[in-house]
VMD Tcl script that draws the C-alpha trace (Angstrom):
set ca {
  {-30.72 14.99 -14.84}
  {-31.96 18.52 -15.03}
  {-30.37 21.02 -12.68}
  {-27.36 18.85 -11.86}
  {-23.90 20.36 -12.07}
  {-21.71 17.83 -13.83}
  {-19.48 20.26 -15.68}
  {-17.70 19.43 -18.90}
  {-14.62 17.68 -17.51}
  {-15.50 14.16 -18.61}
  {-15.53 10.94 -16.64}
  {-11.77 10.33 -16.55}
  {-11.11 13.91 -15.47}
  {-13.76 13.69 -12.77}
  {-12.24 10.47 -11.47}
  {-8.77 12.02 -11.43}
  {-10.13 15.03 -9.53}
  {-11.80 12.70 -7.03}
  {-8.47 10.91 -6.49}
  {-6.93 14.30 -5.80}
  {-9.68 14.90 -3.23}
  {-8.84 11.57 -1.58}
  {-5.15 12.46 -1.49}
  {-6.12 15.80 0.03}
  {-8.04 14.02 2.80}
  {-4.92 11.99 3.61}
  {-2.99 15.25 3.84}
  {-5.75 16.69 6.08}
  {-5.32 13.68 8.39}
  {-1.54 14.04 8.53}
  {-1.93 17.79 9.05}
  {-4.30 17.12 11.94}
  {-1.93 14.60 13.57}
  {1.11 16.87 13.32}
  {-0.94 19.84 14.51}
  {-2.17 17.94 17.55}
  {1.40 16.82 18.33}
  {2.65 20.39 18.15}
  {-0.33 21.71 20.12}
  {0.04 19.16 22.91}
  {3.72 19.82 23.40}
  {3.50 23.59 23.11}
  {0.50 24.17 25.33}
  {1.52 21.61 27.94}
  {4.81 23.41 28.43}
  {6.81 20.19 27.95}
  {8.69 21.49 24.94}
  {8.61 24.90 23.35}
  {8.36 24.30 19.63}
  {9.61 27.07 17.41}
  {9.19 27.68 13.73}
  {12.43 25.83 12.95}
  {11.45 22.63 14.80}
  {11.23 19.56 12.53}
  {7.63 18.75 13.53}
  {6.57 22.30 12.76}
  {8.39 22.24 9.42}
  {6.59 19.00 8.49}
  {3.30 20.59 9.59}
  {3.94 23.67 7.44}
  {4.90 21.57 4.39}
  {1.70 19.56 4.82}
  {-0.25 22.82 5.05}
  {1.29 23.98 1.76}
  {0.45 20.66 0.06}
  {-3.08 20.82 1.47}
  {-3.50 24.36 0.16}
  {-2.14 23.37 -3.28}
  {-4.50 20.38 -3.60}
  {-7.49 22.45 -2.50}
  {-6.52 25.26 -4.88}
  {-6.23 22.84 -7.82}
  {-9.65 21.36 -7.04}
  {-11.08 24.89 -6.86}
  {-9.57 25.80 -10.23}
  {-10.91 22.58 -11.81}
  {-14.34 23.58 -10.53}
  {-14.08 27.07 -11.99}
  {-12.59 25.99 -15.32}
  {-14.95 23.10 -16.02}
  {-18.29 24.55 -14.95}
  {-18.72 22.92 -11.54}
  {-19.76 26.01 -9.63}
  {-20.49 24.32 -6.30}
  {-17.18 22.45 -6.30}
  {-15.44 25.75 -7.03}
  {-17.29 27.68 -4.32}
  {-16.85 25.02 -1.63}
  {-13.15 24.79 -2.48}
  {-12.82 28.58 -2.55}
  {-14.25 28.68 0.97}
  {-11.73 26.03 1.99}
  {-8.86 27.98 0.40}
  {-9.84 31.17 2.24}
  {-10.20 29.23 5.49}
  {-6.76 27.68 5.04}
  {-5.11 31.04 4.37}
  {-6.57 32.61 7.51}
  {-5.87 29.44 9.54}
  {-2.24 29.56 8.40}
  {-1.92 33.16 9.54}
  {-3.48 32.26 12.89}
  {-1.11 29.29 13.16}
  {1.88 31.53 12.58}
  {0.54 33.84 15.29}
  {0.17 30.83 17.59}
  {3.78 29.72 17.10}
  {5.23 33.25 17.04}
  {3.69 34.21 20.38}
  {5.13 31.15 22.09}
  {2.02 29.04 22.24}
  {2.50 28.33 25.92}
  {-0.11 28.32 28.62}
  {0.95 31.66 29.99}
  {1.75 33.47 26.77}
  {-1.47 35.42 26.72}
  {-4.81 35.62 25.00}
  {-3.27 36.33 21.57}
  {-1.92 32.79 21.44}
  {-5.21 31.36 22.62}
  {-7.19 33.32 20.04}
  {-4.77 32.33 17.27}
  {-5.04 28.67 18.25}
  {-8.82 28.66 18.33}
  {-9.12 30.50 15.02}
  {-6.63 28.09 13.45}
  {-8.48 25.03 14.75}
  {-11.94 26.26 13.78}
  {-10.93 27.27 10.27}
  {-9.03 24.01 9.72}
  {-12.21 22.07 10.53}
  {-14.27 24.40 8.31}
  {-11.84 23.84 5.42}
  {-12.08 20.07 5.92}
  {-15.88 20.27 5.93}
  {-15.99 22.41 2.77}
  {-13.51 20.11 1.00}
  {-15.71 17.16 1.91}
  {-18.71 18.84 0.29}
  {-16.68 19.59 -2.84}
  {-15.70 15.90 -3.00}
  {-19.36 14.91 -2.63}
  {-20.28 17.13 -5.57}
  {-17.55 15.50 -7.67}
  {-18.83 12.05 -6.67}
  {-22.33 13.11 -7.69}
  {-21.06 14.35 -11.06}
  {-19.33 10.98 -11.62}
  {-22.51 9.06 -10.85}
  {-24.62 11.22 -13.14}
  {-22.06 10.98 -15.95}
  {-21.95 7.20 -15.60}
  {-25.75 7.05 -15.62}
  {-25.92 9.25 -18.73}
  {-23.37 7.04 -20.47}
  {-25.35 3.89 -19.63}
  {-28.59 5.46 -20.84}
  {-27.02 6.59 -24.10}
  {-25.76 3.04 -24.78}
  {-29.24 1.61 -24.38}
}
mol new
graphics top color blue
foreach p $ca { graphics top sphere $p radius 0.5 }
foreach p [lrange $ca 0 end-1] q [lrange $ca 1 end] { graphics top cylinder $p $q radius 0.2 }
display resetview
């Protein structure tokens, strides 16, 4: 179809990239769950969670894996001519970097109810940018799905 961005990755490469997107969404879910756990305990004042706490370490490892998956998808988009996949993923990468910095600010300032507006601002920025990154990654996955469908259609038409 004219004007469609299917890139030159090939069907098997597109499917592999889509599987990476699915794995990334699982990591997003786990990242969300661990983040909510940390947020509930920190802001409620029940437990002060520091950087060395096991739940925070798991959360940070998941954030690194999430960043790596999103970065790989972005590079696939750039290298194989899928401009929209690359740009959506680039937006997600930038959002994740800033959200990580805001998350570190959130934990470093104590994260408690009475720790001040810096913690509150860091938490809101982190939450907003996490959701933006998820949204942008979803759109990148949709573009990959579209490229798979178009490639499959082109292959069927060429066989006929």
